[in-house]
C-alpha positions, 0 to 999 in steps of 0.5 A, a space after each residue: 366328641 359325642 356332644 359335638 356329634 349330637 350338636 352337629 346332627 341337631 344343627 344339620 337337622 334344623 337347617 334341613 327343616 328350615 329350608 324344607 319349609 322355607 317359602 319363596 316370596 311371591 314376586 308377580 311380574 317382578 314386583 317386590 313387596 316392601 321395596 317396589 315404588 309406585 312409579 316402578 310398579 306402574 311402569 311394570 304394570 303398563 309394560 305387561 299390558 295392564 291399564 289403570 282404571 281407578 286410583 286414590 287414597 285409602 278410605 278409613 271411614 266415611 270421608 276420612 282418607 289416609 294420604 299415606 296409603 294409595 291404591 291403584 286398580 288395574 285391568 288387562 294384566 295377563 293372568 288367566 280369568 283375572 278381573 282386576 288387580 289392586 296394588 296398594 302403596 304405603 309411603 310409595 312402597 308396595 305393601 299389598 297386591 289383591 287379585 280379583 277372580 270370578 267365582 264359578 257358580 256352577 256348583 250348586 252345593 256351595 252357598 257363596 257369599 261373594 261373586 268374587 274370589 281374592 288372592 292377596 299378597 301382603 307385606 306384613 311389617 308395612 301392613 302393620 304400619 298402615 294400620 297404625 297410620 290409619 289410627 293416627 289419621 283417624 284420631 287426628 281428623 276426628 279430633 278437629 272441632 266441627 262447626 255446624 249450623 
């Protein structure tokens, strides 16, 4: 009976620790990383007052782009001090949201490298697939024979 009681105490303690440190996944405006499609995201973004100012495929290097990864830059979302929000999709699934905020330059004790501050939400499994896709596209594009004059 003693071992069963110890097991129960350890089990309950583990569950309490797990739930105490569990972090709720962010879902800004109801957008879910890893599942929300581009069309659904655009619908939500426009209904929230956002407007698309730029969009395109991800640049890997130079003029090489990854057609599997598309970004949409948005302004006008109802977030205090937000300059822009960029939403990235891998094969039509939202995998990254990047908010850009202005930095306050009033504090002279700081030596800032950037004029902006970023808040990034990322779906790690899809981000790893994006990295792999970038490598595959880059290798394919750079393996093509180039003709010059």
